[in-house]
C-alpha positions in Angstrom: 0.0 0.0 0.0 1.4 3.3 -0.9 1.9 6.0 1.7 -0.9 8.2 0.6 -3.4 5.3 0.6 -2.2 4.3 4.0 -2.7 7.8 5.4 -6.2 8.0 3.8 -7.2 4.7 5.4 -6.0 6.0 8.9 -7.8 9.4 8.3 -11.1 7.6 7.3 -10.8 5.3 10.3 -10.1 8.4 12.6 -13.3 10.1 11.4 -15.2 6.8 11.8 -13.7 6.4 15.3 -14.7 9.8 16.4 -18.3 9.2 15.4 -18.3 5.8 17.1 -17.0 7.2 20.3 -19.9 9.7 20.5 -22.2 6.7 20.4 -20.3 5.0 23.3 -18.1 2.7 21.4 -14.5 2.1 23.0 -12.6 3.1 19.8 -9.8 5.5 20.5 -10.5 9.0 19.1 -7.6 10.0 16.6 -7.1 13.2 15.2 -4.9 14.1 12.2 -2.1 15.4 14.4 -2.3 12.2 16.6 -2.0 10.1 13.4 1.0 12.2 12.2 2.6 11.7 15.4 2.1 7.9 15.3 3.4 7.9 11.8 6.5 9.6 13.0 7.0 7.2 16.0 6.7 4.2 13.8 9.2 5.6 11.4 11.6 6.5 14.1 10.9 5.3 17.7 12.2 6.7 20.9 11.8 10.5 20.3 11.2 13.5 22.3 8.4 15.8 21.6 10.9 18.3 20.1 12.3 15.6 17.9 8.9 14.7 16.7 8.0 18.3 16.0 11.0 18.4 13.7 9.9 15.2 12.0 6.4 16.2 11.1 5.6 17.2 7.6 5.3 20.9 7.0 1.6 20.9 6.8 1.3 19.1 10.2 3.7 21.3 12.1 2.4 22.7 15.4 4.0 24.4 18.5 5.9 22.3 21.0 3.2 22.8 23.6 0.6 21.4 21.2 2.8 18.4 20.3 3.3 17.7 24.0 -0.5 18.1 24.8 -1.1 15.7 21.8 1.4 13.1 23.2 -0.1 13.3 26.5 -3.4 12.4 25.1 -2.0 9.6 23.1 -0.3 8.3 26.4 -3.7 8.4 28.3 -5.2 6.4 25.3 -2.4 3.8 25.7 -1.1 4.3 22.1 2.3 5.7 23.2 4.7 4.6 26.0 7.0 7.2 27.5 10.0 7.3 29.8 11.9 10.2 31.2 15.4 10.9 30.0 16.8 13.9 31.8 14.2 16.7 31.7 12.3 15.3 28.8 10.1 12.3 28.0 11.1 10.0 25.1 8.0 8.5 23.3 7.6 5.3 21.4 4.4 3.7 19.8 2.7 1.2 22.2 1.0 -0.5 19.1 2.5 -1.4 15.9 0.8 0.1 12.8 -1.0 -3.3 11.9 -2.2 -3.6 15.5 -3.7 -0.2 15.5 -5.2 -0.6 12.1 -6.7 -3.9 13.2 -8.2 -2.4 16.2 -9.6 0.5 14.2 -11.0 -1.7 11.6 -12.5 -4.2 14.0 -14.2 -1.3 15.9 -15.7 0.1 12.8 -16.9 -3.3 11.6 -18.5 -3.9 15.0 -20.1 -0.5 14.9 -21.4 -1.2 11.4 -22.2 -4.8 11.5 -25.9 -5.5 10.9 -25.9 -9.3 11.0 -24.3 -10.1 7.6 -20.7 -9.5 7.0 -21.1 -9.5 3.2 -21.4 -5.7 2.7 -18.3 -5.2 4.9 -16.2 -7.8 3.2 -17.3 -6.7 -0.2 -16.4 -3.0 0.6 -13.1 -4.2 1.7 -12.4 -6.1 -1.4 -13.6 -3.1 -3.6 -11.2 -0.8 -1.7 -8.3 -3.1 -2.4 -9.1 -3.5 -6.0 -9.3 0.4 -6.3 -5.7 0.7 -5.1 -4.2 -1.7 -7.8 -4.3 -5.2 -9.1 -1.4 -6.2 -7.0 -3.3 -5.3 -3.7 -6.2 -7.4 -4.6 -3.7 -10.3 -5.5 -2.0 -9.7 -2.0 -5.4 -9.9 -0.3 -5.9 -13.2 -2.0 -2.6 -14.6 -0.9 -3.2 -13.3 2.6 -6.5 -15.4 2.8 -4.8 -18.4 1.3 -2.0 -18.2 3.9 -4.5 -17.8 6.7 -6.5 -20.7 5.6 -3.4 -22.9 5.2 -2.0 -21.8 8.8 -5.4 -22.6 10.3 -5.4 -26.1 8.8 -1.9 -26.7 10.0 -2.7 -25.2 13.5 0.2 -22.6 13.0 0.0 -19.0 14.1 -0.3 -16.7 11.1 2.6 -14.2 10.3 
């Protein structure tokens, strides 16, 4: 998945998660700055707030105090870990990108589930197809691997 598609997936899920939270769902509410900080932490773990501020793309740059407040929110949501080094905290992502994506997708699916998974699965396949043919092939391969692992009793990769 290309970087722009990955960002749009997370942005779309962030919007869905905000709507879900207002309806009492346990999905974490993620704003664009929070997602940008998570992206920076996945790219380069163990960073200070000032280091993260420098790593953000120009269109996402904010004041240091805004970055610190946002990191505090991410910490309260258990999405980042931190430890003190000198006078500053160093932050790292508490969840890997696939784990966060899985939780967000799972929450959206639970929220939208009406008894039949067909519309959700069909939408997912349509989304994969819109990216490119290779993504649809990769989805097919992942399903094949999961079935094979299930038959052999192995943990999937």
